[in-house]
C-alpha positions in Angstrom: 23.9 3.6 -29.3 26.7 4.1 -27.5 29.2 2.3 -29.7 31.6 4.8 -31.9 32.8 2.9 -35.4 35.8 4.7 -36.3 35.4 3.7 -39.6 31.5 5.4 -40.0 28.4 3.3 -40.5 26.3 4.3 -37.6 22.7 5.7 -38.0 23.5 9.4 -40.2 26.5 8.0 -42.2 26.4 8.0 -46.6 26.2 4.1 -46.3 23.1 4.4 -44.0 21.1 7.6 -46.0 21.8 7.6 -49.3 18.8 5.0 -50.0 16.5 7.3 -47.9 18.1 10.9 -50.2 17.9 8.6 -53.4 13.8 7.6 -52.6 13.6 10.6 -51.7 14.5 12.8 -55.0 12.8 10.1 -56.4 9.2 10.3 -54.5 9.9 14.3 -54.9 9.2 14.2 -58.5 6.5 11.6 -58.8 4.7 14.0 -56.0 5.5 17.1 -58.2 4.2 15.2 -61.7 0.8 13.4 -60.2 -0.2 16.0 -57.3 1.6 19.5 -58.1 3.2 18.9 -54.5 6.5 20.8 -54.6 9.0 20.4 -51.6 11.8 22.8 -50.4 14.1 23.1 -48.0 16.8 25.2 -47.0 19.3 25.9 -43.8 17.7 27.6 -41.9 21.0 28.7 -39.2 24.1 27.8 -38.6 24.8 27.1 -34.6 23.7 30.9 -33.6 23.6 32.3 -36.9 19.8 32.6 -38.0 18.0 33.9 -40.8 16.2 37.0 -39.9 12.9 36.0 -38.7 11.1 38.9 -40.5 12.4 37.3 -44.2 9.7 36.8 -46.7 10.0 32.7 -46.6 7.5 32.2 -48.6 9.4 33.9 -51.5 11.8 31.1 -51.5 12.7 29.3 -54.4 15.2 26.5 -55.3 17.1 28.8 -57.5 17.6 30.8 -54.7 18.9 27.5 -52.1 21.5 26.3 -54.8 22.9 30.2 -55.3 24.3 29.5 -51.5 27.3 26.8 -51.2 25.4 26.3 -47.4 21.8 26.2 -49.1 20.7 29.4 -47.8 18.1 31.6 -49.3 19.3 34.4 -47.5 22.3 35.9 -49.1 23.9 37.8 -45.9 22.7 35.1 -42.8 24.9 32.9 -45.9 28.2 34.4 -46.3 27.6 34.6 -42.1 26.9 31.2 -41.8 30.3 30.0 -44.0 32.4 32.5 -42.4 30.9 31.0 -38.5 31.7 26.7 -40.2 35.1 28.0 -41.3 36.1 29.4 -38.1 34.6 26.3 -36.3 36.8 24.3 -38.5 39.9 25.3 -38.2 39.7 25.3 -34.3 39.0 21.8 -35.2 35.6 21.4 -34.5 32.4 20.9 -36.1 28.9 22.4 -35.7 24.7 21.8 -36.4 22.6 23.6 -37.9 18.9 23.5 -38.1 17.0 22.9 -42.1 13.4 24.1 -42.7 11.5 22.2 -45.1 8.6 23.1 -46.9 6.0 21.1 -48.6 3.4 23.0 -51.1 0.1 21.5 -52.4 0.3 18.3 -51.0 -3.5 17.0 -50.6 -5.2 16.1 -47.7 -4.5 13.2 -46.3 -1.2 12.2 -48.0 1.8 10.1 -46.4 1.7 8.9 -43.0 3.8 9.0 -39.6 7.6 7.3 -40.6 7.8 6.4 -36.7 4.8 6.0 -34.5 
């Protein structure tokens, strides 16, 4: 913390996260195969561009998420997100967002906290 590595390598670098992403992909398939658990994640907001509150999140499918380059299942919001990202990028900045992750059919008692 407090050390800026110009070449990258922080906690959020690709070199740090690739193992978690690969492990998560394997875990996702194992959970689906053996327990029927399905995990779905999508971008809910980028800066102040948000999906509508009344959007039916229970109807979101992986195909809906994958259809958008920003992985937002609400087409109108996805377009607004792309516009905002481009606007900020042209100014030489970056912005954050919120990812919503939902797990269906999780058996009671499965899992443990990563951080206590």
